[in-house]
VEXLO-634897 format. One line per field, with one value per residue (C-alpha): residue number from 1; residue in one letter; x, y, z. Coordinates in nm, 2 decimals, decimal comma. Each point is the difference from the previous one (the first is absolute). Layout:
<sites>
k (NUM  ...)
r (A  ...)
xx (X  ...)
yy (Y  ...)
zz (Z  ...)
</sites>
This chain:
<sites>
k (1  2  3  4  5  6  7  8  9  10  11  12  13  14  15  16  17  18  19  20  21  22  23  24  25  26  27  28  29  30  31  32  33  34  35  36  37  38  39  40  41  42  43  44  45  46  47  48  49  50  51  52  53  54  55  56  57  58  59  60  61  62  63  64  65  66  67  68  69  70  71  72  73  74  75  76  77  78  79  80  81  82  83  84  85  86  87  88  89  90  91  92  93  94  95  96  97  98  99  100  101  102  103  104  105  106  107  108  109  110  111  112  113  114  115  116  117  118  119  120  121  122  123  124  125  126  127  128  129  130  131  132  133  134  135  136  137  138  139  140  141  142  143  144  145  146  147  148  149  150  151  152  153  154  155  156  157  158  159  160  161  162  163  164  165  166  167  168  169  170  171  172  173  174  175  176  177  178  179  180  181  182  183  184  185  186  187  188  189  190  191  192  193  194  195  196  197  198  199  200  201  202  203  204  205  206  207  208  209  210  211  212  213  214  215  216  217  218  219  220  221  222  223  224  225  226  227  228  229  230  231  232  233  234  235  236  237  238  239  240  241  242  243  244  245  246  247  248  249  250  251  252  253  254  255  256  257  258  259  260  261  262  263  264  265  266  267  268  269  270  271  272  273  274  275  276  277  278  279  280  281  282  283  284  285  286  287  288  289  290  291  292  293  294  295  296  297  298  299  300  301  302  303  304  305  306  307  308  309  310  311  312  313  314  315  316  317  318  319  320  321  322  323  324  325  326  327  328  329  330  331  332  333  334  335  336  337  338  339  340  341  342  343  344  345  346  347  348  349  350  351  352  353  354  355  356  357  358  359  360  361  362  363  364  365  366  367  368  369  370  371  372  373  374  375  376  377  378  379  380  381  382  383  384  385  386  387  388  389  390  391  392  393  394  395  396  397  398  399  400  401  402  403  404  405  406  407  408  409  410  411  412  413  414  415  416  417  418  419  420  421  422  423  424)
r (X  X  X  X  X  X  X  X  X  X  X  X  X  X  X  X  X  X  X  X  X  X  X  X  X  X  X  X  X  X  X  X  X  X  X  X  X  X  X  X  X  X  X  X  X  X  X  X  X  X  X  X  X  X  X  X  X  X  X  X  X  X  X  X  X  X  X  X  X  X  X  X  X  X  X  X  X  X  X  X  X  X  X  X  X  X  X  X  X  X  X  X  X  X  X  X  X  X  X  X  X  X  X  X  X  X  X  X  X  X  X  X  X  X  X  X  X  X  X  X  X  X  X  X  X  X  X  X  X  X  X  X  X  X  X  X  X  X  X  X  X  X  X  X  X  X  X  X  X  X  X  X  X  X  X  X  X  X  X  X  X  X  X  X  X  X  X  X  X  X  X  X  X  X  X  X  X  X  X  X  X  X  X  X  X  X  X  X  X  X  X  X  X  X  X  X  X  X  X  X  X  X  X  X  X  X  X  X  X  X  X  X  X  X  X  X  X  X  X  X  X  X  X  X  X  X  X  X  X  X  X  X  X  X  X  X  X  X  X  X  X  X  X  X  X  X  X  X  X  X  X  X  X  X  X  X  X  X  X  X  X  X  X  X  X  X  X  X  X  X  X  X  X  X  X  X  X  X  X  X  X  X  X  X  X  X  X  X  X  X  X  X  X  X  X  X  X  X  X  X  X  X  X  X  X  X  X  X  X  X  X  X  X  X  X  X  X  X  X  X  X  X  X  X  X  X  X  X  X  X  X  X  X  X  X  X  X  X  X  X  X  X  X  X  X  X  X  X  X  X  X  X  X  X  X  X  X  X  X  X  X  X  X  X  X  X  X  X  X  X  X  X  X  X  X  X  X  X  X  X  X  X  X  X  X  X  X  X  X  X  X  X  X  X  X  X  X  X  X  X  X  X  X  X  X  X  X  X  X  X  X  X  X  X  X  X  X  X  X  X  X  X  X  X)
xx (0,00  0,12  0,14  0,13  -0,17  0,13  0,20  -0,16  -0,32  -0,32  -0,07  -0,29  -0,33  -0,13  -0,34  0,02  -0,06  -0,31  0,07  -0,06  0,06  0,35  0,04  0,00  -0,31  -0,03  -0,16  0,07  -0,26  0,12  -0,24  0,19  -0,18  0,03  -0,26  -0,26  -0,14  -0,35  0,04  0,29  -0,18  -0,29  0,23  0,24  -0,28  -0,18  0,31  0,10  -0,34  0,01  0,34  -0,08  -0,31  0,13  0,38  0,14  0,35  0,15  -0,01  0,09  -0,14  0,25  -0,11  0,27  -0,06  0,21  0,02  -0,37  -0,07  -0,35  -0,10  0,10  0,31  -0,20  -0,27  0,26  0,18  -0,34  -0,08  0,34  -0,05  -0,36  -0,04  0,19  0,24  0,00  0,32  0,07  0,31  0,06  0,20  0,10  -0,01  -0,29  -0,02  -0,19  0,30  0,22  -0,25  -0,03  0,38  0,07  -0,26  0,06  0,38  -0,03  -0,28  0,06  -0,31  0,07  -0,30  -0,03  -0,31  -0,16  -0,34  -0,14  -0,16  -0,34  -0,03  -0,14  0,09  -0,23  0,18  -0,11  0,28  0,27  0,04  0,00  0,26  0,25  -0,07  0,22  0,29  -0,05  -0,02  0,32  -0,17  0,06  0,24  -0,24  -0,37  -0,22  -0,37  -0,13  -0,30  0,04  -0,05  -0,32  -0,15  0,08  -0,29  0,09  -0,20  0,17  -0,03  0,08  0,30  0,18  -0,09  0,15  0,31  0,06  -0,04  0,21  0,28  0,00  0,01  0,30  0,17  -0,07  0,12  0,31  0,12  -0,16  -0,18  -0,23  -0,18  -0,34  -0,03  0,30  -0,18  -0,23  0,09  -0,01  0,33  0,22  0,35  0,22  0,26  0,30  -0,10  -0,06  0,36  0,14  -0,24  -0,06  0,36  -0,05  -0,32  0,08  -0,34  -0,13  -0,35  -0,29  0,21  0,17  -0,21  -0,02  0,38  0,02  -0,23  0,18  0,34  -0,14  -0,17  0,32  0,20  -0,23  -0,18  -0,35  -0,27  -0,34  -0,31  -0,33  -0,32  -0,14  -0,33  0,09  -0,20  0,15  0,05  -0,15  0,20  0,34  0,27  0,22  0,09  -0,07  0,19  0,31  0,01  -0,04  0,29  0,23  -0,11  0,10  0,34  0,04  -0,09  0,27  0,26  -0,07  -0,01  0,34  0,15  -0,14  0,13  0,35  0,01  0,10  -0,20  0,13  -0,33  0,17  0,04  -0,38  0,01  -0,19  0,08  -0,24  -0,18  0,03  -0,03  0,34  -0,04  0,02  0,36  0,13  -0,03  0,35  0,13  -0,30  0,10  -0,16  -0,23  0,09  -0,35  -0,04  0,34  -0,07  -0,33  0,17  0,29  -0,24  -0,20  0,31  0,13  -0,32  0,00  0,37  -0,06  -0,27  0,23  0,28  -0,22  -0,11  0,36  0,11  -0,27  0,10  0,38  -0,05  -0,12  0,35  0,23  0,08  -0,16  0,31  0,06  -0,38  -0,01  0,31  -0,13  -0,35  0,14  0,23  -0,26  -0,26  0,25  0,07  -0,38  -0,05  0,27  -0,15  -0,35  0,10  0,21  -0,29  -0,31  0,12  0,27  -0,12  0,33  -0,07  0,22  0,31  0,25  0,20  -0,23  0,29  0,15  -0,33  -0,02  0,35  -0,08  -0,33  0,20  0,22  -0,30  -0,15  0,33  0,00  -0,35  0,09  0,30  -0,22  -0,25  0,26  0,22  -0,30  -0,06  0,37  0,01  -0,31  0,16  0,32  -0,19  -0,27  0,16  -0,31  -0,27  -0,36  -0,18  -0,21  0,32  0,14  -0,32  0,00  0,36  -0,07  -0,30  0,18  0,31  -0,21  -0,19  0,33  0,14  -0,31  0,03  0,37  -0,06  -0,25  0,24  0,29  -0,22  -0,12  0,33  0,26  -0,14  -0,25  0,12  -0,05  -0,38  -0,03  0,22  -0,20  -0,33  0,12  0,14  -0,32  -0,19  0,23  -0,06  -0,37)
yy (0,00  0,35  0,20  0,31  0,25  0,31  -0,04  0,27  -0,06  0,16  0,35  0,08  0,02  0,36  0,14  0,06  0,36  0,08  -0,02  0,33  0,17  -0,10  -0,27  -0,38  -0,19  -0,14  -0,33  -0,21  -0,27  -0,28  -0,22  -0,30  -0,15  -0,28  -0,02  0,21  0,19  -0,05  0,14  0,24  0,31  0,00  -0,10  0,29  0,26  -0,12  0,01  0,34  0,14  -0,14  0,14  0,34  0,03  -0,14  -0,01  0,32  -0,05  0,01  -0,34  -0,20  -0,32  -0,22  -0,28  -0,26  -0,22  -0,31  -0,16  0,02  -0,14  0,16  0,37  0,07  0,20  0,22  0,07  0,08  0,25  0,16  0,04  0,15  0,26  0,09  -0,04  0,23  -0,17  -0,32  -0,15  -0,34  -0,22  -0,29  -0,31  -0,27  -0,28  -0,14  0,01  0,21  0,02  0,11  0,27  0,13  0,00  0,19  0,27  0,04  0,01  0,29  0,20  0,33  -0,03  -0,05  -0,25  -0,28  -0,21  -0,26  -0,15  -0,26  0,12  -0,15  0,24  -0,29  0,21  0,28  0,33  0,16  -0,20  0,17  0,31  -0,21  -0,22  0,27  0,25  -0,19  0,02  0,36  0,09  -0,20  -0,25  -0,31  -0,14  -0,22  -0,03  -0,29  -0,05  -0,31  -0,20  -0,22  0,27  -0,04  0,32  -0,07  -0,09  -0,24  -0,16  -0,30  -0,36  -0,28  -0,12  0,33  0,05  -0,34  0,06  0,34  -0,11  -0,31  0,21  0,24  -0,29  -0,14  0,34  0,02  -0,36  0,00  0,36  0,12  0,28  0,21  0,20  -0,13  0,01  -0,03  -0,03  0,30  0,22  0,32  0,11  0,30  0,07  0,31  0,06  0,01  -0,34  -0,13  0,11  -0,22  -0,29  -0,06  -0,11  -0,28  -0,13  -0,26  -0,10  0,17  -0,15  -0,04  -0,09  0,34  0,19  -0,30  -0,02  0,38  -0,02  -0,29  0,17  0,33  -0,16  -0,20  0,33  0,16  0,24  0,11  -0,14  0,17  -0,21  0,14  -0,20  0,02  -0,08  -0,23  -0,16  -0,29  0,05  -0,30  0,08  -0,01  -0,15  -0,12  -0,37  -0,12  -0,33  0,14  0,31  -0,22  -0,22  0,30  0,15  -0,32  0,00  0,36  -0,09  -0,27  0,24  0,29  -0,24  -0,14  0,35  0,11  -0,31  0,04  0,37  0,09  0,32  0,33  0,09  0,22  0,26  0,05  0,09  0,31  0,23  -0,05  0,32  0,36  0,15  0,14  -0,14  -0,35  0,07  0,13  -0,32  -0,09  -0,31  -0,22  -0,34  -0,06  -0,30  -0,14  -0,13  -0,17  -0,16  -0,14  -0,15  -0,14  -0,14  -0,18  -0,15  -0,12  -0,14  -0,20  -0,14  -0,08  -0,20  -0,21  -0,05  -0,11  -0,25  -0,15  -0,02  -0,16  -0,26  -0,08  -0,01  -0,21  -0,29  -0,06  0,19  0,01  0,27  0,22  -0,01  0,04  0,30  0,16  -0,05  0,13  0,30  0,09  -0,02  0,18  0,27  0,06  0,02  0,23  0,24  0,00  0,06  0,28  0,15  0,03  0,02  0,17  0,24  0,04  -0,07  -0,10  -0,15  -0,22  0,27  -0,11  -0,30  -0,23  0,25  0,03  -0,38  -0,01  0,27  -0,18  -0,32  0,20  0,14  -0,35  -0,12  0,27  -0,10  -0,36  0,07  0,20  -0,28  -0,27  0,20  0,06  -0,37  -0,07  0,26  -0,15  -0,35  0,13  0,18  -0,26  -0,33  -0,18  0,27  -0,08  0,00  0,29  0,20  -0,09  0,12  0,33  0,07  -0,09  0,22  0,29  -0,05  -0,04  0,32  0,18  -0,16  0,11  0,36  -0,01  -0,15  0,27  0,28  -0,16  -0,04  0,36  0,16  -0,22  -0,24  0,24  0,35  0,16  -0,05  0,12  0,31  0,10  -0,04  0,20  0,28  0,02  0,02  0,27  0,20  -0,01)
zz (0,00  -0,07  0,29  -0,16  0,23  0,17  0,32  0,21  0,20  -0,10  0,13  0,24  -0,18  -0,05  -0,11  -0,37  -0,13  -0,20  -0,37  -0,19  -0,33  -0,13  0,26  -0,08  0,10  0,35  -0,12  -0,30  -0,06  -0,23  -0,19  -0,14  -0,30  -0,25  -0,28  0,17  -0,30  0,13  0,36  -0,03  -0,12  0,24  0,29  -0,05  -0,05  0,31  0,21  -0,13  0,07  0,35  0,08  -0,15  0,22  0,33  0,02  0,16  -0,15  -0,34  -0,16  -0,31  -0,16  -0,18  -0,23  -0,01  -0,30  0,02  -0,34  -0,10  -0,35  -0,05  -0,02  0,36  -0,10  -0,24  0,26  0,27  -0,23  -0,09  0,37  0,07  -0,27  0,09  0,38  0,23  0,26  -0,20  -0,16  -0,16  0,02  -0,24  0,10  -0,24  0,26  0,20  0,38  0,25  0,23  -0,29  -0,09  0,35  0,06  -0,32  0,06  0,37  -0,05  -0,24  0,17  0,17  0,22  0,37  0,03  -0,25  -0,03  -0,23  -0,06  -0,24  -0,32  0,08  0,30  0,21  0,31  0,10  -0,08  0,32  0,17  -0,20  0,22  0,32  -0,17  -0,07  0,28  0,26  -0,25  -0,08  0,38  0,07  0,22  -0,21  -0,26  -0,20  -0,02  -0,13  -0,06  0,18  -0,11  0,31  0,27  0,20  -0,13  -0,36  -0,23  -0,28  -0,28  -0,17  -0,06  0,25  -0,20  0,00  0,37  0,09  -0,20  0,15  0,36  -0,05  -0,16  0,29  0,25  -0,19  0,04  0,37  0,06  -0,22  0,00  0,33  -0,19  0,21  -0,27  -0,09  -0,38  -0,23  -0,33  -0,01  -0,30  0,20  0,17  0,05  0,11  0,08  -0,27  0,23  0,13  -0,35  -0,10  0,27  -0,01  -0,37  -0,08  0,26  -0,17  -0,26  -0,14  -0,31  -0,01  0,24  0,30  -0,02  0,26  0,24  0,00  0,05  0,30  0,16  -0,02  0,12  0,30  0,09  -0,02  0,25  -0,23  0,09  -0,23  0,02  -0,09  -0,13  -0,01  -0,35  -0,18  -0,29  -0,28  -0,19  -0,38  -0,17  -0,32  0,18  -0,22  0,30  -0,03  0,35  0,00  -0,17  0,22  0,32  -0,11  -0,06  0,33  0,18  -0,17  0,11  0,36  0,00  -0,15  0,24  0,30  -0,09  -0,05  0,34  0,17  -0,14  0,08  -0,36  -0,01  0,16  0,16  0,25  -0,27  0,02  0,37  0,11  0,29  0,30  -0,08  -0,10  0,35  0,09  0,35  -0,15  -0,11  0,33  0,21  0,09  0,17  -0,08  -0,13  -0,34  -0,03  0,34  0,08  -0,34  0,03  0,34  -0,12  -0,31  0,21  0,24  -0,29  -0,17  0,32  0,07  -0,35  0,02  0,32  -0,17  -0,30  0,23  0,18  -0,34  -0,12  0,33  -0,03  -0,36  0,07  0,31  -0,21  -0,13  0,24  0,37  0,21  0,01  -0,38  -0,07  0,23  -0,15  -0,36  0,08  0,18  -0,29  -0,27  0,21  0,08  -0,37  -0,07  0,30  -0,12  -0,36  0,13  0,24  -0,28  -0,23  0,22  0,32  -0,13  -0,35  -0,18  -0,36  -0,27  0,02  0,09  0,31  0,05  0,08  0,23  0,19  0,02  0,15  0,25  0,08  0,08  0,23  0,18  0,02  0,15  0,26  0,10  0,01  0,22  0,24  0,05  0,01  0,24  0,23  0,02  0,06  0,28  0,16  -0,01  0,16  0,27  0,09  -0,10  -0,12  -0,02  -0,01  -0,34  0,10  0,07  -0,34  -0,17  0,19  -0,09  -0,37  -0,02  0,15  -0,21  -0,32  0,08  0,04  -0,32  -0,19  0,11  -0,08  -0,34  -0,09  0,10  -0,19  -0,31  0,02  0,09  -0,16  -0,27  -0,17  0,11  -0,34  0,00  0,36  -0,06  -0,31  0,19  0,29  -0,22  -0,20  0,33  0,13  -0,32  0,08)
</sites>
């Protein structure tokens, strides 16, 4: 996947100025089309009339024709020449994602949106969709047909497929947004400049991939309940689209698991209140790291017990214990590296594992030394005394392991979090 994004973090969101004479439009609404000679003209005219009557900012409508073979290019050119604020862009390759990437990347509008040509979504939701982006509250906005207050008219087949797809996204990619497929979305331009180079898909999975990456990066996604009426003449091939979407889910999940995407470049400051940048000496992400460390520790313990049971079938207790402890220590370091301290990619992975083994050795020495000291002092201590010493020593070893991970093994991540927090 492409990772050629800018190195600096995103600036704080600001309220966008009102567009006026001589200024670029605030909103650019893209309508991606392929062989839509029937619906294109009434769609664009209806959308233009709605924006002219209700939208308080300067706007533009861009028809993105991606390789149509009917009269769509001719109709788009005529609309651009006769309807104010309308332009047309012709692409020689198909793909909704390709069309959106091309137009959004070249647009000068600070808010970029798109909607399907059939206008299945009620246009009264357009201003609520883009208002949080204009005000600086959110980074992306999506229309949701699955919100409780949405009103939707469509057949049971599409309803089932849509809900099943969103369940797959929640289960496999931990997505929290409710509707990935609704053709009614918007994004701030500075976010698009950083995010689009990371999005690989050029077809129908494009906006799902964009949303998943944005959410994983911590960007704010605003959802708007919409009224939506299914287009019975839709030309979308459901089975082929679903297959490509599942392939995209696998590809994005693998990229997120391996940490190959520089999502930290999409980080936002905490807020635009100057007081948020003046808090000094507050450790960044400490609570989240503690929770992550505890969760990883609990899972590592279960993993160790399973490994010990498996190794014990062919080895003695000491060898089985040593092998299980070694493998679980490697897994624990890898999990804490990625999940607790947010270190992505393969850079210094071997070094982190070596340091993790040292930390593990220190903890093992602490617990073993405590038992040895107890044996020296008490001769043959009671089992309850051994358990008490082990529990105390393990608690101390756990605290020590967390501090060493945070301050020695993964100091870069901690330092950057603290410095960014100090800037706030």
